[in-house]
KEKOL-611747 format. One record per residue: residue in one letter; x, y, z of N, C-alpha, C in turn. Coordinates in nm, 2 decimals. Each point is the difference from the previous one (the first is absolute). Example, Ala and Ser with C-alpha at 12.3 -4.5 7.8 and 13.67 -1.06 7.14 Angstrom:
! KEKOL-611747
code	n.u	n.v	n.w	ca.u	ca.v	ca.w	c.u	c.v	c.w
A	1.32	-0.57	0.78	-0.09	0.12	0.00	0.09	0.12	0.00
S	-0.04	0.11	-0.07	0.09	0.11	0.00	-0.08	0.11	0.08
//
This chain:
! KEKOL-611747
code	n.u	n.v	n.w	ca.u	ca.v	ca.w	c.u	c.v	c.w
M	0.39	-5.79	-1.27	0.03	0.15	0.01	0.15	0.03	0.03
L	0.06	-0.09	0.08	0.14	0.02	0.03	0.08	-0.03	-0.12
V	-0.04	-0.09	-0.08	0.08	-0.03	-0.12	0.00	0.12	-0.10
L	-0.12	0.06	-0.01	-0.02	0.12	-0.08	0.09	0.11	0.04
N	0.01	0.02	0.14	0.09	0.10	0.05	0.15	-0.02	-0.03
W	0.04	-0.13	0.00	0.14	-0.03	-0.03	0.02	0.02	-0.15
I	-0.10	-0.03	-0.08	0.02	0.02	-0.15	0.01	0.15	-0.03
L	-0.08	0.08	0.07	0.00	0.15	-0.02	0.14	0.05	0.05
L	0.04	-0.05	0.11	0.13	0.04	0.05	0.12	-0.03	-0.10
G	-0.01	-0.12	-0.06	0.10	-0.04	-0.09	-0.01	0.09	-0.13
V	-0.12	0.03	-0.04	-0.01	0.08	-0.12	0.04	0.15	0.02
S	-0.01	0.05	0.12	0.03	0.14	0.03	0.15	0.02	-0.01
I	0.08	-0.09	0.03	0.15	0.02	-0.01	0.05	0.03	-0.14
P	-0.04	-0.09	-0.10	0.04	0.04	-0.14	-0.07	0.12	-0.05
V	-0.12	0.04	0.05	-0.06	0.12	-0.04	0.08	0.12	0.05
I	0.04	-0.01	0.12	0.08	0.11	0.06	0.13	0.02	-0.08
A	0.07	-0.12	-0.02	0.13	0.00	-0.07	-0.02	0.05	-0.15
G	-0.11	-0.05	-0.06	-0.02	0.05	-0.14	-0.03	0.15	-0.01
G	-0.09	0.04	0.09	-0.03	0.15	0.00	0.12	0.08	0.03
Y	0.09	-0.04	0.09	0.12	0.07	0.04	0.10	0.01	-0.12
L	0.02	-0.12	-0.07	0.09	0.00	-0.11	-0.05	0.08	-0.12
W	-0.13	-0.01	-0.02	-0.07	0.07	-0.11	0.02	0.15	0.02
R	-0.02	0.04	0.13	0.02	0.15	0.03	0.14	0.04	-0.02
R	0.10	-0.08	0.04	0.14	0.04	-0.02	0.03	0.01	-0.15
M	-0.04	-0.09	-0.08	0.02	0.00	-0.14	-0.06	0.12	-0.06
T	-0.12	0.04	0.04	-0.07	0.11	-0.06	0.07	0.13	0.05
A	0.04	0.00	0.13	0.07	0.12	0.05	0.13	0.03	-0.08
A	0.07	-0.11	-0.03	0.13	0.01	-0.07	-0.03	0.05	-0.14
K	-0.10	-0.05	-0.06	-0.04	0.04	-0.14	-0.03	0.15	0.00
I	-0.08	0.05	0.10	-0.04	0.14	0.01	0.12	0.09	0.02
S	0.09	-0.05	0.09	0.12	0.09	0.02	0.09	0.01	-0.12
A	-0.01	-0.10	-0.09	0.08	0.01	-0.12	-0.06	0.09	-0.11
M	-0.12	0.03	0.02	-0.07	0.09	-0.10	0.02	0.15	0.04
E	0.01	0.08	-0.11	0.01	0.14	0.03	-0.14	0.06	0.04
T	-0.10	-0.04	-0.07	-0.14	0.04	0.04	-0.09	-0.12	0.01
P	0.00	-0.06	0.11	-0.09	-0.12	0.02	-0.15	0.04	-0.02
G	-0.07	-0.09	-0.07	-0.14	0.02	-0.03	-0.09	-0.04	0.12
R	-0.12	0.04	-0.01	-0.10	-0.04	0.11	-0.02	-0.15	0.00
K	0.01	-0.07	-0.11	-0.02	-0.14	0.00	0.10	-0.07	0.08
N	0.12	0.04	0.00	0.11	-0.06	0.08	-0.03	0.02	0.15
K	-0.04	0.12	0.03	-0.03	0.04	0.14	-0.11	-0.09	0.05
R	-0.10	-0.02	-0.08	-0.12	-0.08	0.04	0.04	-0.14	0.02
I	0.09	-0.05	-0.09	0.05	-0.14	0.02	0.07	-0.01	0.13
K	0.08	0.10	0.04	0.08	-0.01	0.12	-0.10	0.00	0.12
T	-0.10	0.09	-0.01	-0.11	0.00	0.11	-0.07	-0.13	0.01
L	-0.03	-0.06	-0.12	-0.07	-0.13	0.00	0.09	-0.11	0.07
A	0.13	0.00	-0.03	0.09	-0.10	0.06	0.01	0.02	0.15
T	0.00	0.13	0.04	0.00	0.02	0.15	-0.13	-0.05	0.06
M	-0.11	0.02	-0.06	-0.13	-0.05	0.05	0.00	-0.16	0.01
V	0.06	-0.06	-0.10	0.01	-0.15	0.00	0.08	-0.05	0.12
A	0.11	0.07	0.03	0.09	-0.04	0.11	-0.07	0.03	0.13
V	-0.08	0.11	0.01	-0.07	0.03	0.13	-0.11	-0.09	0.02
I	-0.07	-0.04	-0.10	-0.11	-0.10	0.01	0.05	-0.13	0.05
G	0.12	-0.04	-0.06	0.06	-0.13	0.04	0.04	0.01	0.15
L	0.06	0.11	0.04	0.04	0.02	0.14	-0.12	-0.01	0.09
Y	-0.11	0.06	-0.04	-0.12	0.00	0.08	-0.05	-0.14	0.02
I	-0.01	-0.08	-0.11	-0.04	-0.14	0.01	0.09	-0.08	0.09
L	0.13	0.03	-0.01	0.10	-0.07	0.09	-0.03	0.02	0.14
I	-0.02	0.13	0.04	-0.01	0.04	0.14	-0.13	-0.06	0.05
T	-0.11	0.02	-0.07	-0.13	-0.05	0.05	0.00	-0.16	0.01
R	0.06	-0.07	-0.09	0.00	-0.14	0.01	0.09	-0.05	0.11
L	0.11	0.07	0.03	0.08	-0.04	0.11	-0.07	0.02	0.13
I	-0.08	0.11	0.02	-0.08	0.03	0.12	-0.10	-0.11	0.02
V	-0.07	-0.04	-0.11	-0.10	-0.11	0.01	0.06	-0.13	0.04
I	0.12	-0.03	-0.06	0.06	-0.13	0.02	0.06	-0.01	0.15
I	0.05	0.11	0.04	0.07	0.00	0.14	-0.10	0.02	0.11
F	-0.09	0.09	-0.02	-0.09	0.04	0.12	-0.14	-0.06	-0.02
H	-0.04	-0.06	-0.12	-0.13	-0.06	-0.02	-0.12	0.09	0.04
P	0.00	0.13	-0.05	-0.12	0.08	0.03	-0.12	-0.05	-0.07
Q	-0.12	0.02	0.06	-0.12	-0.04	-0.06	-0.03	0.09	-0.12
G	-0.03	-0.06	-0.11	-0.03	0.07	-0.13	-0.14	0.07	0.00
E	-0.09	-0.06	0.07	-0.14	0.06	0.00	-0.03	0.08	0.12
H	-0.05	0.11	-0.02	-0.03	0.09	0.11	-0.15	0.05	-0.02
S	-0.06	0.02	0.11	-0.14	0.06	0.00	0.00	0.13	0.07
L	-0.08	0.09	-0.06	-0.01	0.14	0.06	-0.09	0.00	0.11
E	0.05	0.03	0.12	-0.08	0.01	0.12	0.01	0.14	0.05
F	-0.12	0.07	0.00	0.00	0.14	0.03	-0.11	0.02	0.10
S	0.03	0.09	0.09	-0.10	0.04	0.10	0.00	0.16	0.01
L	-0.12	0.05	0.00	-0.01	0.15	0.00	0.06	0.05	0.13
W	-0.01	-0.08	0.11	0.05	0.05	0.13	0.13	-0.08	0.03
P	0.10	0.07	0.05	0.13	-0.07	0.03	-0.01	-0.10	0.11
E	0.09	-0.08	0.01	0.01	-0.11	0.10	0.02	0.07	0.14
R	-0.04	-0.08	0.10	0.02	0.04	0.14	0.09	-0.10	0.07
V	0.09	0.05	0.08	0.09	-0.09	0.08	-0.01	0.04	0.15
D	0.03	-0.10	0.08	0.00	0.02	0.14	0.14	0.04	0.05
V	0.01	0.12	0.06	0.12	0.05	0.06	-0.02	0.02	0.15
F	0.07	-0.09	0.08	-0.02	0.00	0.14	-0.14	-0.01	0.05
G	-0.08	-0.08	-0.07	-0.14	-0.01	0.03	-0.09	0.10	-0.05
V	0.05	0.10	-0.08	-0.08	0.10	-0.06	-0.01	-0.02	-0.15
S	-0.12	0.00	-0.05	-0.02	-0.02	-0.15	0.02	0.13	-0.07
L	0.10	0.00	-0.09	0.04	0.12	-0.08	-0.01	-0.03	-0.14
S	-0.04	0.09	-0.08	0.01	-0.01	-0.15	0.14	0.01	-0.04
V	0.03	-0.07	-0.11	0.14	0.01	-0.05	0.03	0.14	-0.05
T	-0.11	0.08	-0.04	0.02	0.13	-0.04	0.07	0.09	0.11
I	-0.05	-0.02	0.12	0.06	0.07	0.12	0.15	-0.04	0.02
I	0.02	-0.13	-0.01	0.14	-0.05	0.02	0.09	0.06	-0.11
Y	-0.04	-0.01	-0.13	0.08	0.05	-0.11	0.02	0.15	0.01
T	-0.10	0.07	0.04	0.01	0.14	0.02	0.10	0.04	0.11
W	-0.01	-0.07	0.11	0.10	0.02	0.10	0.14	-0.03	-0.05
F	0.01	-0.10	-0.08	0.14	-0.04	-0.05	0.05	0.11	-0.09
A	-0.09	0.06	-0.09	0.04	0.11	-0.09	0.04	0.12	0.08
M	-0.08	0.03	0.11	0.02	0.11	0.08	0.14	-0.01	0.08
A	0.03	-0.13	0.04	0.12	-0.02	0.07	0.12	0.03	-0.09
I	-0.01	-0.05	-0.12	0.11	0.02	-0.10	0.02	0.15	-0.02
L	-0.11	0.08	-0.02	0.01	0.14	-0.02	0.05	0.07	0.12
I	-0.04	-0.04	0.12	0.06	0.07	0.12	0.15	-0.03	0.02
I	0.04	-0.12	-0.03	0.14	-0.03	0.01	0.08	0.08	-0.11
A	-0.06	0.00	-0.12	0.07	0.08	-0.10	0.01	0.15	0.03
A	-0.11	0.05	0.07	0.00	0.14	0.04	0.10	0.03	0.11
L	0.01	-0.10	0.09	0.10	0.02	0.11	0.15	0.00	-0.06
L	0.02	-0.09	-0.10	0.13	-0.01	-0.06	0.03	0.13	-0.07
L	-0.10	0.05	-0.07	0.03	0.13	-0.07	0.02	0.11	0.10
R	-0.07	0.00	0.11	0.01	0.11	0.10	0.14	0.00	0.06
F	0.06	-0.12	0.03	0.12	-0.01	0.08	0.12	-0.01	-0.10
T	-0.02	-0.01	-0.13	0.11	-0.01	-0.09	0.01	0.11	-0.10
V	-0.11	0.02	-0.07	-0.01	0.11	-0.10	-0.03	0.14	0.06
V	-0.12	0.00	0.07	-0.05	0.13	0.05	0.10	0.06	0.10
K	0.06	-0.09	0.08	0.09	0.05	0.11	0.13	0.07	-0.06
R	0.03	-0.04	-0.13	0.12	0.06	-0.06	-0.04	0.09	-0.12
F	-0.11	0.07	0.01	-0.04	0.09	-0.10	0.11	0.11	-0.02
E	0.02	0.03	-0.13	0.10	0.10	-0.04	-0.07	0.11	-0.08
S	0.06	0.12	0.00	-0.06	0.11	-0.08	-0.01	-0.03	-0.15
L	0.10	-0.08	-0.04	0.00	-0.04	-0.14	-0.03	-0.15	-0.01
P	-0.12	-0.03	-0.03	-0.05	-0.14	0.00	0.07	-0.09	-0.10
K	0.02	-0.12	0.03	0.06	-0.10	-0.09	-0.04	-0.14	0.04
G	0.01	-0.09	-0.09	-0.03	-0.14	0.03	-0.14	-0.02	0.05
A	-0.02	-0.07	0.11	-0.13	-0.04	0.06	-0.07	0.13	0.04
Q	0.07	0.10	0.05	-0.07	0.12	0.04	-0.06	0.07	-0.12
N	0.07	0.00	-0.11	-0.05	0.06	-0.12	-0.13	-0.07	-0.05
A	0.00	-0.13	0.01	-0.12	-0.08	-0.05	-0.12	0.02	0.10
L	0.03	0.01	0.13	-0.10	0.02	0.10	-0.07	0.14	-0.02
E	0.09	0.10	-0.01	-0.05	0.13	-0.02	-0.08	0.02	-0.13
A	0.04	-0.07	-0.11	-0.07	0.00	-0.12	-0.14	-0.05	0.01
V	-0.01	-0.12	0.07	-0.13	-0.06	0.02	-0.10	0.09	0.08
V	0.06	0.06	0.11	-0.09	0.09	0.08	-0.04	0.12	-0.08
E	0.10	0.06	-0.08	-0.03	0.11	-0.08	-0.11	-0.02	-0.11
I	0.01	-0.12	-0.06	-0.10	-0.04	-0.11	-0.14	-0.01	0.07
V	-0.01	-0.07	0.11	-0.13	-0.02	0.06	-0.05	0.13	0.06
G	0.09	0.08	0.05	-0.04	0.13	0.05	-0.06	0.10	-0.11
N	0.07	0.00	-0.11	-0.04	0.08	-0.11	-0.13	-0.04	-0.06
Y	-0.02	-0.14	-0.01	-0.12	-0.05	-0.05	-0.12	0.03	0.09
T	0.03	-0.02	0.13	-0.11	0.03	0.10	-0.04	0.14	0.00
N	0.09	0.09	-0.01	-0.03	0.15	0.00	-0.07	0.03	-0.13
A	0.04	-0.06	-0.11	-0.07	0.03	-0.13	-0.14	-0.05	0.00
Q	-0.03	-0.11	0.06	-0.14	-0.06	0.00	-0.09	0.06	0.11
A	0.06	0.03	0.11	-0.07	0.05	0.12	0.07	0.12	0.05
H	-0.04	0.12	-0.05	0.08	0.12	0.03	-0.01	0.04	0.15
G	0.12	0.04	0.05	0.00	0.06	0.13	-0.03	-0.10	0.12
T	0.03	-0.13	-0.02	-0.04	-0.10	0.10	0.12	-0.02	0.10
G	0.12	0.04	-0.04	0.11	-0.01	0.10	0.08	-0.13	-0.01
E	0.10	-0.02	0.08	0.08	-0.11	0.00	-0.06	-0.13	0.06
I	-0.10	0.02	0.09	-0.06	-0.11	0.07	-0.07	-0.10	-0.10
L	-0.07	0.06	-0.10	-0.07	-0.08	-0.10	0.11	-0.07	-0.09
C	0.11	0.06	-0.03	0.10	-0.06	-0.08	0.05	-0.12	0.08
S	0.02	0.01	0.13	0.05	-0.12	0.08	-0.10	-0.11	-0.01
Y	-0.13	0.03	0.01	-0.10	-0.10	0.00	0.00	-0.07	-0.14
V	0.00	0.08	-0.10	0.00	-0.06	-0.14	0.12	-0.09	-0.02
L	0.12	0.04	0.04	0.12	-0.08	-0.02	-0.01	-0.13	0.09
T	-0.06	0.01	0.12	-0.01	-0.12	0.09	-0.10	-0.10	-0.06
I	-0.12	0.05	-0.04	-0.10	-0.09	-0.05	0.04	-0.06	-0.13
A	0.07	0.07	-0.09	0.05	-0.05	-0.12	0.11	-0.11	0.02
T	0.09	0.02	0.10	0.10	-0.09	0.03	-0.06	-0.13	0.06
L	-0.10	0.02	0.08	-0.06	-0.12	0.06	-0.08	-0.08	-0.10
M	-0.07	0.06	-0.09	-0.07	-0.07	-0.11	0.10	-0.08	-0.09
M	0.12	0.06	-0.03	0.09	-0.07	-0.08	0.07	-0.11	0.07
A	0.02	0.02	0.13	0.06	-0.11	0.08	-0.09	-0.12	0.01
C	-0.13	0.03	0.01	-0.10	-0.11	0.01	-0.01	-0.07	-0.14
A	0.01	0.07	-0.11	-0.01	-0.06	-0.13	0.12	-0.09	-0.03
F	0.12	0.04	0.05	0.12	-0.08	-0.02	0.00	-0.13	0.07
L	-0.09	-0.02	0.10	-0.01	-0.13	0.06	-0.05	-0.11	-0.09
E	-0.07	0.04	-0.11	-0.05	-0.10	-0.09	0.11	-0.06	-0.08
L	0.12	0.07	-0.01	0.11	-0.06	-0.06	0.05	-0.13	0.07
F	-0.04	-0.01	0.12	0.04	-0.12	0.08	-0.12	-0.10	0.02
R	-0.10	0.02	-0.10	-0.11	-0.09	0.00	-0.09	0.02	0.12
L	0.00	0.12	0.06	-0.09	0.03	0.11	-0.11	0.09	-0.05
R	-0.12	-0.02	0.06	-0.11	0.09	-0.04	0.02	0.14	0.05
P	0.01	0.10	-0.09	0.02	0.14	0.04	-0.11	0.05	0.08
P	0.02	0.07	0.11	-0.11	0.06	0.08	-0.09	0.09	-0.08
T	0.05	0.06	-0.10	-0.09	0.09	-0.08	-0.10	-0.08	-0.09
A	0.01	-0.14	0.00	-0.09	-0.08	-0.07	-0.11	-0.05	0.10
D	-0.01	0.07	0.11	-0.11	-0.02	0.11	-0.08	0.12	0.01
I	-0.13	-0.01	-0.02	-0.09	0.11	0.00	0.00	0.08	0.13
T	0.03	-0.07	0.11	0.00	0.07	0.13	0.12	0.09	0.01
M	0.11	-0.04	-0.06	0.12	0.08	-0.01	-0.02	0.13	-0.08
T	-0.06	-0.02	-0.12	-0.02	0.11	-0.09	-0.10	0.10	0.06
F	-0.10	-0.05	0.07	-0.10	0.08	0.07	0.07	0.08	0.11
S	0.09	-0.06	0.07	0.07	0.07	0.11	0.08	0.12	-0.06
L	0.07	-0.03	-0.11	0.08	0.11	-0.06	-0.10	0.11	-0.06
A	-0.11	-0.04	-0.06	-0.09	0.10	-0.05	-0.07	0.08	0.11
F	-0.03	-0.06	0.11	-0.06	0.08	0.11	0.10	0.09	0.07
M	0.13	-0.04	0.00	0.10	0.10	0.05	0.00	0.12	-0.10
T	0.00	-0.03	-0.13	-0.01	0.11	-0.09	-0.12	0.09	0.02
F	-0.12	-0.07	0.02	-0.12	0.07	0.02	0.00	0.10	0.12
F	0.06	-0.05	0.11	0.02	0.08	0.12	0.09	0.12	-0.03
I	0.11	-0.02	-0.07	0.10	0.10	-0.03	-0.07	0.11	-0.09
I	-0.08	-0.05	-0.10	-0.07	0.10	-0.09	-0.08	0.09	0.08
N	-0.08	-0.05	0.09	-0.09	0.09	0.08	0.07	0.07	0.10
A	0.11	-0.05	0.06	0.08	0.07	0.09	0.06	0.13	-0.06
Y	0.05	-0.02	-0.12	0.06	0.12	-0.07	-0.11	0.10	-0.04
G	-0.12	-0.05	-0.04	-0.11	0.09	-0.03	-0.05	0.07	0.12
I	-0.01	-0.06	0.11	-0.04	0.07	0.13	0.11	0.09	0.05
K	0.12	-0.04	-0.02	0.11	0.09	0.05	0.00	0.13	-0.09
R	-0.02	-0.01	-0.13	0.00	0.12	-0.08	-0.12	0.08	0.01
K	-0.12	-0.06	0.01	-0.13	0.07	-0.01	-0.08	0.00	0.13
G	0.04	-0.08	0.10	-0.08	-0.02	0.12	-0.11	-0.10	-0.03
A	-0.06	-0.05	0.11	-0.10	-0.10	-0.02	-0.12	0.05	-0.07
A	-0.04	0.12	0.03	-0.12	0.06	-0.07	0.03	0.03	-0.14
G	0.13	0.05	-0.03	0.03	0.03	-0.14	0.01	-0.13	-0.08
R	0.05	-0.11	0.06	0.01	-0.13	-0.07	-0.14	-0.04	-0.04
I	-0.10	0.00	0.10	-0.13	-0.04	-0.03	-0.07	0.09	-0.11
K	0.03	0.13	0.01	-0.05	0.10	-0.09	0.05	-0.03	-0.14
S	0.12	-0.04	-0.01	0.06	-0.02	-0.14	-0.07	-0.12	-0.07
L	-0.06	-0.09	0.08	-0.07	-0.11	-0.06	-0.13	0.04	-0.06
A	-0.05	0.12	0.04	-0.12	0.05	-0.05	0.02	0.10	-0.11
S	0.12	0.00	-0.05	0.03	0.10	-0.11	-0.01	-0.08	-0.14
P	-0.05	0.07	-0.10	-0.05	0.14	-0.01	-0.14	0.02	0.05
T	-0.08	-0.11	0.03	-0.13	0.02	0.04	-0.03	-0.11	0.11
P	-0.09	0.03	0.10	-0.03	-0.10	0.10	-0.06	-0.13	-0.05
L	-0.05	0.01	-0.13	-0.07	-0.12	-0.05	0.10	-0.11	-0.03
V	0.13	0.03	-0.01	0.09	-0.11	-0.03	0.07	-0.05	0.13
F	-0.05	0.05	0.12	0.07	-0.04	0.12	-0.01	-0.15	0.03
I	-0.11	-0.06	-0.02	-0.02	-0.14	0.03	0.09	-0.08	-0.10
F	0.00	0.04	-0.12	0.08	-0.07	-0.10	0.15	0.01	0.03
R	0.04	0.12	0.04	0.14	0.02	0.04	0.04	-0.08	0.12
V	-0.09	-0.02	0.10	0.03	-0.08	0.11	0.02	-0.15	-0.04
V	-0.09	-0.04	-0.09	0.01	-0.14	-0.04	0.13	-0.02	-0.08
S	0.03	0.09	-0.08	0.13	-0.01	-0.08	0.12	0.00	0.09
E	-0.01	0.08	0.11	0.12	0.00	0.09	0.02	-0.13	0.07
F	-0.11	-0.06	0.04	0.01	-0.14	0.06	0.03	-0.11	-0.10
A	-0.02	0.03	-0.12	0.03	-0.10	-0.11	0.15	0.01	-0.03
I	0.07	0.10	0.04	0.14	0.01	-0.03	0.08	-0.12	0.06
P	-0.01	-0.02	0.13	0.08	-0.12	0.06	-0.04	-0.13	-0.06
V	-0.13	-0.02	-0.04	-0.05	-0.12	-0.06	0.07	-0.02	-0.13
S	-0.01	0.10	-0.09	0.06	-0.01	-0.13	0.15	-0.02	0.00
M	0.07	0.07	0.09	0.14	-0.01	0.01	0.04	-0.14	0.05
A	-0.07	-0.05	0.10	0.03	-0.13	0.05	-0.02	-0.11	-0.10
C	-0.12	0.00	-0.07	-0.03	-0.10	-0.10	0.09	0.01	-0.12
R	0.04	0.12	-0.04	0.09	0.01	-0.11	0.13	-0.07	0.02
L	0.06	0.04	0.12	0.13	-0.06	0.04	-0.01	-0.15	0.02
F	-0.10	-0.05	0.07	-0.02	-0.14	0.02	-0.02	-0.08	-0.13
G	-0.08	0.05	-0.09	-0.03	-0.07	-0.12	0.13	-0.01	-0.09
N	0.07	0.10	-0.01	0.12	0.00	-0.08	0.11	-0.09	0.06
M	0.02	0.01	0.13	0.10	-0.09	0.06	-0.04	-0.14	0.00
L	-0.13	-0.03	0.03	-0.05	-0.14	0.00	0.01	-0.06	-0.15
G	-0.03	0.09	-0.10	0.01	-0.05	-0.13	0.14	-0.04	-0.04
G	0.10	0.08	0.04	0.14	-0.04	-0.03	0.04	-0.13	0.07
M	-0.04	-0.02	0.12	0.03	-0.12	0.07	-0.06	-0.12	-0.07
I	-0.13	0.01	-0.04	-0.06	-0.11	-0.07	0.07	-0.03	-0.13
V	0.04	0.10	-0.08	0.07	-0.03	-0.12	0.13	-0.08	0.02
I	0.07	0.04	0.10	0.13	-0.08	0.03	-0.04	-0.14	0.04
D	-0.10	-0.02	0.08	-0.04	-0.14	0.04	-0.05	-0.08	-0.12
L	-0.07	0.07	-0.09	-0.04	-0.07	-0.12	0.11	-0.04	-0.09
L	0.11	0.08	0.00	0.11	-0.03	-0.08	0.08	-0.12	0.06
Y	0.01	0.00	0.13	0.06	-0.12	0.07	-0.07	-0.12	-0.03
M	-0.14	0.01	0.00	-0.08	-0.12	-0.02	0.01	-0.05	-0.15
A	0.01	0.09	-0.09	0.00	-0.03	-0.14	0.14	-0.07	-0.04
L	0.11	0.06	0.06	0.13	-0.05	-0.03	0.04	-0.13	0.07
G	-0.06	-0.02	0.12	0.03	-0.12	0.08	0.14	-0.01	0.03
S	0.07	-0.11	-0.03	0.14	-0.03	0.03	0.09	0.08	-0.09
N	-0.05	0.07	-0.10	0.08	0.08	-0.09	0.01	0.15	0.05
A	-0.06	0.02	0.12	0.00	0.14	0.05	0.13	0.04	0.05
V	0.10	0.02	-0.09	0.13	0.04	0.04	0.04	0.12	-0.07
G	0.02	0.11	0.07	0.05	0.12	-0.07	-0.12	0.09	-0.05
I	-0.09	-0.06	-0.07	-0.11	0.07	-0.07	-0.08	0.08	0.10
P	-0.05	-0.07	0.11	-0.08	0.08	0.10	0.08	0.11	0.06
S	0.13	-0.02	0.02	0.08	0.11	0.06	0.00	0.12	-0.09
V	0.02	-0.02	-0.13	0.00	0.11	-0.10	-0.13	0.07	0.00
V	-0.11	-0.08	-0.01	-0.14	0.06	0.00	-0.02	0.07	0.13
G	0.05	-0.06	0.11	-0.02	0.06	0.14	0.07	0.14	0.01
L	0.10	0.03	-0.08	0.06	0.13	0.00	-0.10	0.11	-0.03
F	-0.10	-0.04	-0.09	-0.11	0.10	-0.03	-0.10	0.00	0.11
F	-0.05	-0.12	0.04	-0.12	-0.01	0.09	0.04	0.02	0.15
N	0.13	-0.01	0.03	0.04	0.01	0.14	0.09	0.13	0.02
V	0.04	0.06	-0.11	0.08	0.12	0.02	-0.06	0.12	-0.08
F	-0.01	-0.01	-0.13	-0.05	0.12	-0.08	-0.15	0.02	0.03
H	-0.07	-0.10	0.00	-0.15	0.01	0.03	-0.03	0.06	0.13
P	0.06	-0.05	0.11	-0.02	0.07	0.13	0.05	0.14	0.01
M	0.10	0.03	-0.08	0.05	0.14	0.00	-0.11	0.09	-0.07
M	-0.06	-0.05	-0.10	-0.11	0.08	-0.07	-0.12	0.01	0.10
Q	-0.03	-0.10	0.07	-0.12	0.01	0.09	0.03	0.09	0.12
T	0.13	0.00	0.05	0.04	0.09	0.10	-0.01	0.14	-0.05
F	0.05	0.03	-0.12	-0.01	0.13	-0.05	-0.14	0.05	-0.02
V	-0.09	-0.09	-0.04	-0.14	0.04	-0.02	-0.06	0.03	0.14
F	0.03	-0.09	0.10	-0.06	0.02	0.13	0.05	0.14	0.06
V	0.13	0.03	-0.01	0.05	0.12	0.05	-0.06	0.12	-0.07
T	-0.01	-0.01	-0.14	-0.05	0.11	-0.08	-0.15	0.03	0.04
L	-0.08	-0.11	0.02	-0.14	0.02	0.04	-0.01	0.07	0.14
T	0.09	-0.05	0.09	0.00	0.06	0.13	0.03	0.15	0.00
L	0.10	0.04	-0.08	0.04	0.14	-0.01	-0.11	0.08	-0.07
T	-0.06	-0.06	-0.10	-0.11	0.07	-0.07	-0.12	0.03	0.08
F	-0.04	-0.10	0.08	-0.11	0.02	0.09	0.03	0.10	0.11
I	0.12	0.00	0.05	0.04	0.09	0.10	0.00	0.14	-0.05
N	0.05	0.02	-0.13	0.00	0.13	-0.06	-0.14	0.05	-0.02
E	-0.10	-0.09	-0.04	-0.14	0.04	-0.01	-0.05	0.04	0.13
A	0.04	-0.06	0.11	-0.06	0.03	0.14	0.05	0.13	0.05
I	0.12	0.05	-0.04	0.06	0.12	0.05	-0.03	0.12	-0.09
E	-0.05	-0.02	-0.12	-0.02	0.11	-0.09	-0.12	0.08	0.04
//
């Protein structure tokens, strides 16, 4: 196996050089043309791909030769996260990672408070402009989805969204995101369930809130109660399933690539660890605001 790695390493060097020279010759030919055709552009792209493939083989073989990583990996998955002992107390890694994400957010908030917020100007610019833009976007969306709820709900939405994104980013460091734990997602969902009913009771009173569950006829009361208690369950399972699925896909990719897992998982991870959590955060926030709006109508 070591001999094969050295052979591939030796082959990759002329492949890189050939692809690079091929690309330069094609680029010179294209620049000499008044109207270069698509065929020449495709040849240039093909030459670039050859050089990139050669460079990828070179990097992966160097890593294998120098560090001797194991090429075979097995997928080990547990529905429940691991537990560790901290000063004699058994804690789930979900709690530790959540505390870590919260610490990062608190430190970032303090830095913003004593650097940006402290020097607020009437004409915003730089970091102040970006910060105000984020708050304005979240505030406008909150008011559009849940009318007349005030600034407190906007603060909650921004906080919960930031926490969820911070937890998801932990997977970029090969850590299990807290949102891939059903206990974490249930905690977030029950917080939302409490806020939904708190706003409903605040707007209509306790009797009015109960009465609204019997609208338009008392015959639907029991079904409305069941559907209300199903809200945190559905929200928790939706978030848990999507985040867990993304984590498993990345693990499967690492297992399939083995020692060749250089760069490719990082590119795929930009979707599953950045864009995908952003979508799930947006869905969770939108559902929260939608249910609150239904409770206060």
